[in-house]
N, C-alpha and C positions, 0 to 999 in steps of 0.2 A: 271365613273363604272369600274372597276375594271378589268384586262386583264381573271383573273379567272373566274368572275362573269361573262364576257360577253362569253368565253368557256363553262360553265357548260350550261347557256342560250341555246343556239346553238346545245350541244349535248341533251339536253331534248326536243326541237323541233325536233330533227331530229330522236329521239327515238317516240316524238309522232307520227312520221308523220308516220315512218317503222309501224308503229302498227296498224296506221288507214289505211293505203295502202293495209295492209295484211288483216285486216278485212272486210273491202273495199270488196277486189278483190273477198270474199268467198260469200262475200253477193249478189253481182252483177253476179255471175257466177249462183246461186241458181235463184236469179230473172227471169233471161232469160230460165231458165227449168219449174218454176213454173208459172211464167205471161208474156210468151213470145208475147204476143201483147199487151205489156205495153214499153214502149222505157224504158230501161235501166237507162236512163236519171235523169226519176222521181228518182230512187233509190238512185242516186249519190246526186240528189238535196238531198233529206233528210236524207240525210245520215249527209251530208258536214253542214247541220244544226244543227241536232243534235250534230257533231261531236265540232265543232265550237264555237256555242252561248257562253258557259259559259265564253270563253277565251276573246272571245270580249266583252263582260258585262266587264267584269272586266279591260280590255285592256282600253276600249275607253268610261271607266265611267264616266268622266270627257266634255268628246264630245257627249255623246249621250243625248237624251232628256230621263226624266228619265222612263218614262212611256214605253218606247222601251227598255232599259236597264234593265229594271223590268224584261219585258217578253223574251227577249233575258236569263236574268238567270235562270227563272224557265224554260223555257224548255231545256238550258243548262245542268241545273241540271240533270232530267231526261235522258237528254243524257250521263251524266258522268256516271250513276249507268247503261246503258242500257250498254255502252262502256265494264264498267268493269266487267260484266257477261260475257258479250261474249269473253272476253279474257281468259273466265275458259272454253267457253261452246264451241268454236269454231273448237279450238285445238282436244276437244274430238269429236266435229264431225267428223272433215279431218280422225279422227281416226278410227273413226267409217266405213266412207264412204271406206277407202282403205283394213279395212277387208273384208268389204261386198262384195269390186269388189273382190278378194281374190276368195271369195267360188263362185264365176262366176257369181254372181247378175250384171247384165248392167249398164251403168253409168246415164243412165235418171233414174230409179228405187232408186239407191243407193243415190244420189243427191238429189231425192225427200224426200226420207224416212229419211234422217240425216237432211236435210233442215228443213224440218215440224217439226222434232220432238225437234230438237233445239230451232224454232221461238216458240215452244207452253211451253215448259220449260221456257225460259224466258220471257211469257206472262206470266205465273204461279207467277214467282219469284218475276215482278215487282208489281202483284195483291198484293201478299204475304208482299211485303216490304211495298208499299202503303200502306195496314192496320195498319200495324203495328207504323207504323210511326204516321197515323193520330189519332189512337184511344188508348191513353193512359192507361195503368194501371194503379193503388195505390202501392203500397207497405209498408206493414205494419210491423211498428219493436216495440216490447214491451221490456224494455231496463231498467235494474235498477242499480245506482249509488250511492255507498256507501257513501254520501256524502247530508250534510241537508240546505234546501235552508235557504237565511238569513231571511224570511219571515213567516217560518213552512210549505212554500208548498210543500206538497207531493208526486203530480204529473203533469208534464210539458206535454202539446199535442202539436208538432212541425209538422209544413206543409211544406216540400223543395219540390224546384227544382232545376236544374242546367241546364245549358247551353238549353236556350231558343232560344237564337240564333236570337232573332226576326231582320227582315233585309228583304228581297225581297221575301225570300220562307217563311218565317215562318211571319204572320203578326198576326193583329187582331183579326180571327176565331180560331185561336188556343191558342192564348193568353186569350180570355174570356172561352176557353174549362177549362185552367188554373186555372183562377180565380173561375169557379162554380164549379169545384171539388172542391176546396180547400175547399169553403166555407159550402159544403154539410160535410166536417173533422170537421168545427168547433175548430180550433184549438187556441191556445194561443198566439205562436206566428208564422211567416211565414219567412222562411230563401230561400235565392236564393243566390246560390254558385256559383257564377261566369259566365261569359259568356251569360248573359241576353241580347245582344246585339251581331249581327253577325261580323259586322264590323263596316261599316259604319252608323252614326247618322243618316244621311236624310233620308230612311225609317220611320225611329220611329216618325221625326220631320213629313214629309207628310203627313202621313196618321193616325196621330194624334194617334199612339198609347197608350202616356199616358195617354187618356180615359180611354182604357182599362185595362192601369197597376193602374188605381186609384182602380177598382174591388177587388184586395188583399187587402183583412181586416183581423187586428186578434187586440183581445185587446189589447196585449204587442209589438207590433206593425212589421214592417215589415223590415227585414233589408239584405243587400247583399254584396255581396263581389263580385270584382275584378276579370276577366280572361283573360285568354290569349288574344281573340277577343278584349276587348275592349282597351286593348292597343295598338291592330294590328290597328284600328281604328282612332287612334291617339286624338280622342275630349273628353278624360275622363274629363278636368272640369265641359267641358257643361255637360257632362253624368249625373255628381253627383249631378250639379243644379235640373236636371231637376227632376231629382228621387228624389229630396230634397223638390221640389217643389207640388209631390203630396204625399208625403209624407215617403218615402220609402229611409231609412241611408242608404248609402253606407257605410261601413267602409274599412277604407284604410291603416292595421296597426292602428288600432284603438279597445279597447275595451269600451264595453258598460255593465255600470252595471243596469243591468234590476228591477228597484226597488227593490230595496237594497235585490235582492230572489238570484239570478244568475248572470251569465257573458254570455254574447254574444261578439265572438273577429274573425276579421277577417282581413285578413292578405292582404296586396300586390299580385298581383298573381308572379310566380315565371317569370316570361318572364323580371318584372322591375328590375331583376339584371342586362339585357341586355341592357334595352331602358333607364331608370332612372337612374342618377347619384350617388344618394344616394342607390339605390337600396331598398331593404327592411328589416324588421327588422326580427331576428331569433325570432322562437316560445316562447323563454326564455325571450328574450328583450322585446317583447311584452306584456307577462305574468305579467314580475314583479310586478308591485304594485294591482296585482289582490291577497282577500285571497286565498290561497289555498285548505282553511277548505269549500269553497262554490264551486258549480257544475259550471264549466265551459263549453262552447262551442264555438268552435272554427271550420267557413268555413277559409277552404284551396283551392283554387281551382282545384291544384293536387296533387294527392295524392303519394308525396314523403317524403320519411323522417318520417315516421309512430312513429318511436321509437325515437325519438327527441320529439316530440309533445308529445305524452305517457310520459316521462322521465319529460316534463317541466306542467305536473300536468293536462294535459287537460283529459277530462270525455269523451267527443263525437266529434269527428271530420267528415265533411261532406266534401265530395270533388263531384267534377265529372267529365270531362277532355276527357274522355277514350273514350265515347260513346258506352263502351263494344268494341270495333270495326265499332259499326253500321252495317256493309254489311259485311257479315261472306265471306269470313274465314278470316276476318281480327281482328276477335277478339281471333285469335290464336297469332297474333303480341302483340297485347296490352296484352295479359295475359303474354308474355316473359320479356314486357316492366317496368311493376309496379309491387310491392309488392300485390296487391288488383286494378284489375281493374274492377270488379266489385263486388257489393254484399256488405257482414259485412264478420267482421274480427275483431275479439278482440284484442287487442297488451297490453298486462300489463294488467293494472286496464283502459284502453281508448277501446271506443268503436268506429271502424271506417266506415264511411257507404258512399261505393263510388258507382253514381245513372250512369246508362248511358242517362242520360240529358232526360229532356220533350223535345227540338225540336232536331232542325238538321241542321248538317252542308253539305254544296252541295249536294248533292240528297235527296231528299225528300224521300228515302226509307231507312227501318231499314228490316236486316235482321239475325235473332240468336239477336237480344236484341231489347226491347221496348223504346215505349217513358212512360216516368212514372214518377208519381210523391210519393214523402216517407210520409208515414202517421207513425210519430216516437211520441210512450209514454214514456217518464220517468218517472222511477218511482223514489223517495228519500227516506233516511230513515230519 
């Protein structure tokens, strides 16, 4: 490992430790005041499990038994959300405590008021976030494309999802929820715009998620593109073969002519530019052989270079990746990073839809965003 990377890791661990000492100390002070008859060491045990489980699951993934690693990651995922919102709430609670003390309120009632208020708000955030994560909504879009399909088709119904993140946290129950909801939409084609996997392929294999994936069915087929997390997992070839075995075609810088009617194109993820020797094709190179008079649907996981895609003749671009920040106020960051971090945009003649994703990365919590499925109706001339 390079010295710069070692230094960066040490600094990151130091910051993480300092923040946890600050949050833990505040929690311990409140615990002693609110539950004086119960040893504070029980607080530190619970706090330590929440704070360290996710890191332990990731660092010891190859050494731990699969089931233990899975549950550490699930517990740690919730822990990450709790720590994230504590970093927002605890400083506000400290400020409120200071103001109460300045008004003459005694230490104990000031501590109890600010502490219980913080705990109730945090519990409300976690409950609302859990609901938003596991109860997806369907977003409906009706769009017109001024092109004719090769077979005279006048309408195409697409069911789409991105960022399923199948792994230790998101598994078969949520995947079956996706399949059942899409089945009710009666789509002509299903598109999965990257990050079907969270990272490792192991949970997909061990928990037989292929069985649930088989429930995704559409007359014109099911297609997927690669996301950055498939690259992080490092088993792309095996993943593509397993998807092919269940009837799902993963498009890696490929264009499919669907029944002589329209095109579906899938780009490699932007991560390929750093990870793969050959990088990936530009949109123009990818569509070089496509008939520009026929409709083109592009899956490109990360929503960059929208103007370039529009100029290349794409009619509908589907992306994900951003999760719309997943947990507010992180959406303020994604809004600054991307021209479109969620929702719909018309770019020249091209329609762009960026999904907040169906699954989750890290904490199974959403605030300021919802898990979603796209129901898109394209109308042609």
